[in-house]
Structure formats: structure tokens, C-alpha cells
C-alpha positions as CSV (number, residue, x, y, z in Angstrom):
1,M,3.9,-9.7,-11.4
2,S,3.4,-6.1,-11.5
3,A,0.0,-4.2,-10.3
4,L,-0.1,-3.2,-14.2
5,G,0.4,-6.3,-15.3
6,I,-2.1,-8.1,-13.0
7,A,-5.0,-5.1,-14.2
8,L,-4.0,-5.9,-17.9
9,L,-4.7,-9.6,-17.6
10,V,-7.6,-8.9,-16.0
11,L,-8.4,-6.9,-18.9
12,A,-7.8,-9.3,-21.1
13,C,-9.8,-12.5,-19.5
14,A,-13.0,-10.2,-19.2
15,L,-12.9,-9.0,-23.0
16,G,-11.6,-12.7,-23.9
17,A,-14.6,-14.0,-22.3
18,A,-17.0,-11.4,-23.6
19,L,-15.9,-12.1,-27.1
20,V,-16.2,-15.9,-26.7
21,G,-20.1,-15.5,-25.5
22,I,-21.0,-13.1,-28.0
23,L,-19.2,-15.4,-30.9
24,A,-20.8,-18.8,-28.9
25,K,-24.0,-20.2,-30.8
26,L,-26.1,-21.8,-29.1
27,P,-28.9,-24.3,-29.8
28,D,-32.3,-22.7,-29.8
29,N,-33.4,-25.0,-27.0
30,H,-30.6,-23.1,-25.2
31,L,-32.3,-19.5,-26.1
32,T,-35.6,-20.2,-24.2
33,T,-36.7,-17.4,-21.7
34,Q,-36.2,-19.9,-18.9
35,S,-32.8,-20.3,-19.7
36,Q,-31.8,-17.1,-19.7
37,D,-33.8,-16.2,-16.3
38,V,-31.5,-18.8,-14.7
39,V,-28.4,-17.4,-16.4
40,K,-29.3,-13.8,-15.6
41,L,-29.9,-15.4,-11.5
42,V,-26.3,-17.0,-11.6
43,M,-24.7,-13.7,-13.4
44,G,-26.7,-11.7,-10.3
45,L,-25.2,-14.4,-7.7
46,I,-21.7,-14.0,-9.2
47,A,-21.9,-10.5,-9.5
48,T,-23.0,-9.7,-6.1
49,M,-19.9,-11.8,-4.8
50,A,-17.5,-10.1,-7.0
51,A,-18.8,-6.6,-5.6
52,L,-18.6,-7.5,-2.5
53,V,-15.3,-9.0,-2.5
54,L,-13.7,-5.8,-4.6
55,S,-15.2,-3.5,-2.3
56,L,-14.0,-5.3,0.7
57,L,-10.4,-5.5,-1.1
58,I,-10.4,-2.1,-1.7
59,A,-11.3,-0.5,1.6
60,S,-8.4,-3.4,3.2
61,A,-6.1,-2.1,0.5
62,N,-6.9,1.4,1.5
63,T,-6.6,1.1,5.3
64,A,-3.1,-0.7,4.8
65,H,-1.9,2.4,2.7
66,E,-3.1,4.9,5.2
67,A,-1.1,3.0,8.1
68,Q,1.9,3.1,6.2
69,V,1.3,6.9,5.8
70,N,0.3,7.2,9.2
71,E,3.5,5.4,10.3
72,L,5.8,7.3,8.8
73,K,4.3,10.5,9.4
74,T,4.0,9.6,13.3
75,A,8.1,8.4,13.0
76,S,8.7,12.0,11.4
77,A,6.8,13.8,14.3
78,N,8.6,11.8,16.9
79,I,11.9,12.7,15.0
80,V,11.1,16.3,15.7
81,L,9.9,15.9,19.3
82,L,13.4,13.8,19.9
83,D,15.4,16.6,18.6
84,R,13.6,19.2,20.7
85,T,13.7,17.1,23.6
86,L,17.4,16.6,23.3
87,E,17.9,20.7,22.7
88,F,16.0,21.4,26.0
89,Y,18.3,18.7,27.9
90,G,21.3,20.8,27.3
91,P,24.7,21.2,25.6
92,E,25.7,18.0,26.8
93,A,23.0,16.2,24.4
94,K,24.4,17.7,21.6
95,A,26.2,14.3,20.4
96,A,23.2,12.8,20.0
97,R,21.2,15.2,18.5
98,D,23.9,15.4,16.0
99,A,24.2,11.5,15.6
100,M,20.3,11.3,15.5
101,R,20.2,14.0,12.6
102,D,23.2,12.2,10.6
103,V,20.9,8.5,10.9
104,V,17.4,10.6,9.9
105,R,19.5,12.2,6.9
106,E,21.3,9.0,5.8
107,T,18.3,6.7,6.2
108,H,16.5,8.8,4.1
109,D,18.5,8.8,1.2
110,R,19.4,5.0,1.1
111,V,15.2,5.0,1.1
112,W,14.2,7.3,-1.2
113,V,16.5,6.9,-4.2
114,S,16.5,8.2,-7.6
115,G,14.9,4.8,-8.9
116,G,12.1,4.6,-6.5
117,V,11.7,3.6,-2.9
118,R,13.7,1.1,-1.4
119,I,12.1,0.9,2.0
120,E,13.8,-2.6,2.9
121,T,17.0,-0.7,3.6
122,L,15.3,0.1,6.9
123,N,16.1,-3.1,8.0
124,S,20.1,-3.2,6.6
125,S,22.7,-3.7,9.2
126,S,24.4,0.0,8.1
127,T,20.8,1.4,9.3
128,Q,20.2,-0.8,12.4
129,D,24.0,-0.1,13.5
130,A,23.8,3.7,13.0
131,A,20.1,4.0,15.0
132,R,21.7,1.9,18.1
133,N,24.4,4.4,18.3
134,A,22.6,7.3,18.1
135,T,20.4,5.6,21.0
136,A,23.3,4.6,22.9
137,L,24.2,8.2,23.2
138,I,20.9,8.7,24.7
139,L,21.0,6.4,27.2
140,N,25.0,7.3,28.2
141,L,23.4,10.8,29.0
142,S,24.2,11.6,32.9
143,P,21.4,13.6,34.0
144,K,22.4,16.5,36.6
145,T,19.1,17.9,37.8
146,D,15.6,17.0,37.5
147,L,15.2,18.4,34.5
148,Q,17.6,16.8,32.7
149,K,15.9,13.2,34.1
150,T,12.5,14.1,32.9
151,M,14.0,14.9,29.3
152,K,16.2,11.7,29.4
153,N,13.5,9.4,30.3
154,L,11.6,11.4,27.6
155,A,14.3,11.3,24.9
156,I,14.1,7.2,25.6
157,G,10.4,6.8,24.6
158,Q,10.4,8.9,21.9
159,A,13.4,7.0,20.3
160,E,11.8,3.4,21.1
161,S,8.9,5.2,19.2
162,I,10.6,5.8,15.9
163,M,12.2,2.2,16.1
164,R,8.7,0.7,16.8
165,S,7.0,2.7,13.5
166,R,10.4,1.4,11.5
167,L,9.8,-2.1,12.7
168,L,5.9,-1.7,11.7
169,M,6.8,0.1,8.6
170,L,8.8,-2.8,7.5
171,E,6.2,-5.7,8.7
172,Q,3.3,-3.7,6.8
173,R,5.1,-3.1,3.7
174,E,2.7,-5.2,1.5
175,A,-0.4,-6.4,1.9
176,A,-0.6,-8.1,-1.6
177,I,-3.8,-10.5,-2.5
178,P,-2.7,-14.1,-2.6
179,W,-2.7,-15.9,-5.9
180,P,-5.5,-18.4,-5.0
181,F,-7.9,-15.7,-3.8
182,L,-6.9,-13.3,-7.1
183,S,-7.3,-16.6,-9.6
184,V,-11.0,-17.0,-8.2
185,L,-11.5,-13.3,-8.5
186,I,-10.6,-13.5,-12.2
187,F,-12.7,-16.2,-12.4
188,W,-15.9,-14.6,-11.4
189,I,-15.2,-12.0,-13.6
190,S,-14.6,-13.8,-16.9
191,T,-17.7,-16.0,-16.0
192,L,-20.0,-12.3,-15.9
193,F,-18.7,-11.1,-18.8
194,L,-19.0,-14.5,-20.3
195,G,-22.8,-14.6,-19.2
196,F,-23.2,-10.5,-20.6
197,G,-22.0,-12.1,-24.2
198,L,-24.1,-14.8,-24.7
199,F,-27.4,-13.3,-25.6
200,V,-26.9,-10.3,-27.1
201,R,-26.0,-9.6,-30.9
202,R,-22.9,-8.0,-32.2
203,N,-22.8,-4.1,-32.1
204,A,-20.9,-0.8,-31.3
205,T,-23.0,-0.2,-28.4
206,V,-22.6,-3.8,-26.9
207,A,-18.7,-3.4,-27.7
208,I,-18.3,-0.4,-26.3
209,A,-20.4,-1.1,-23.0
210,L,-18.4,-4.6,-22.4
211,A,-14.9,-2.7,-22.9
212,V,-15.9,0.1,-20.3
213,G,-17.0,-2.5,-17.7
214,A,-14.2,-4.8,-18.7
215,L,-11.8,-1.7,-17.9
216,S,-13.3,-0.7,-14.8
217,V,-13.1,-3.7,-13.4
218,A,-9.3,-4.1,-14.5
219,A,-8.8,-0.3,-13.0
220,A,-10.5,-1.7,-9.6
221,I,-7.7,-4.6,-9.5
222,F,-5.0,-2.2,-10.5
223,L,-5.9,0.1,-7.6
224,I,-6.3,-2.4,-5.1
225,M,-2.9,-3.8,-6.2
226,E,-1.1,-0.4,-5.9
227,L,-2.6,0.6,-2.6
228,G,-1.3,-2.9,-1.2
229,D,2.7,-2.2,-2.4
230,P,2.4,1.7,-1.1
231,Y,6.3,2.1,-1.6
232,R,6.2,1.2,-5.4
233,G,4.0,2.0,-8.5
234,F,1.9,5.1,-9.2
235,M,0.6,5.4,-5.5
236,R,4.0,5.5,-4.0
237,I,4.2,7.3,-0.6
238,S,6.0,10.5,-0.5
239,D,9.0,11.4,1.5
240,K,7.8,14.8,2.5
241,P,6.9,14.3,6.1
242,V,10.7,12.8,6.5
243,L,11.8,16.2,5.0
244,H,9.8,18.2,6.7
245,A,10.9,16.5,9.7
246,L,15.0,17.3,8.6
247,A,14.0,20.9,7.8
248,Q,13.0,21.3,11.5
249,I,15.7,20.0,13.0
250,D,18.7,21.6,10.8
251,R,17.5,24.8,12.1
């Protein structure tokens, strides 16, 4: 299910639970001060747990999102550095430079397509073959001076860093919330809104307050799901670092 679909589900559960609480007609012996105090204590406990879990999930999802952004920026920077290193190597590295540029350009066009981002193509056979061929050209360089030997070693390390970033982007591309965990969180939220509606009278102020609360919680869940899947949705990662790298190496 999409992030928007899950957020709408949370919104519906919260509002539905609040409506059940408002419409519930409790017997008089359930409306005593002691009963209300117990319900408020339980609601406070659940609210604390839900708030803690939501804050931890937002922090975790944001960390995962930032990690993907940083890996993309690191890979883009290493692409520029690799091109500069091969340039310093000399004319003998022109074939390796051209192959590396073609790999970066073709990979970008495969990943950032008009319909969205297809990060899984980083692991396609064509992408891997092109990357291996470009790396082989670097490995096959025959340095004749100490400077060329140093540049070759630097180029090999930079190529390895780019491949490492590619693997990390693939392995960390989705930090989805497990369904059992999400189900428990939705249950807590629904229970809270059920309690909110139990001892209140129906009026516009109560309805607006409950709607705003439910919308806020659903928005938090939406934010978590969006951050946890950085290559899809409204908050997907931009290709600007790669385009900037391509502009640098095409000069």
C-alpha cells in the first residue's frame, strides 16, 4: 500500500474510533469520576507510548533518507574526482574517461525516468556490465611514471568508492515499517481517539478538534512512510547531484 493509502487508513481508523466513542451510550455507573480517571490514565499511557514511537520512527526514517542523499552526493563527488584523476593521468586514460562518462550518463537515464525513479536498475546486468568494462579500462592502464602510478591507484580507490555507494543505495533504498508494528501503532491511535470521544458531548468544537488531531497523526504516518521510501512519492531524492557531476565531467 502507498504512503498516502496508509495515511488515509490511519485517518479513517482514528475518526471512526472517535465517532464510536461519541455515539456510545454508557450506563450511568460507567460515567463516574473514578471511571473517567482510570480511562484518562490509560489514555495517557497509550498517548505517551504512541508519541514516543512516532518520534522514534520519524527520526529513523529521516536518518535513512539522509543516508541515501549522502550516498548519492558521495558517489557524485567521487565521479568528478575520478574524472579529474584520469585527466591528470594523461591522454592514455582518455578511453577510461569516456567509458566512465557514458556509464554515468546511461545509468542516470535508466534510474531517473519520466515516470519516476527506478533505483533497482542500478543492479541491472547492463549497468553492472558497463561499470565492469569501465573499471577494467582503469585496471589495464600501464603507468610509466611515478605520477601515473599514483593516479592509477587513486582512480582504482575512487572507482571502488563509487561501487560501494551504489551497493549501499541498493541495500538501504527502503526502510519500510513492518506491518505488525504498524498495526499495533494504528490500534493505539484508534484506542486513543475512542477514549477521546467517550466522555464528550457532540458539538462543532469537539468535531474540529478530533479531526485536526486525526489529520495530524495521519500526516505523521505519511511523513514516515515517505521518508522511508526515498526514491518514490512526493519526497523522492533529486538527481541534481548526478546532473551536477555530469556537467563537471563533460567540460
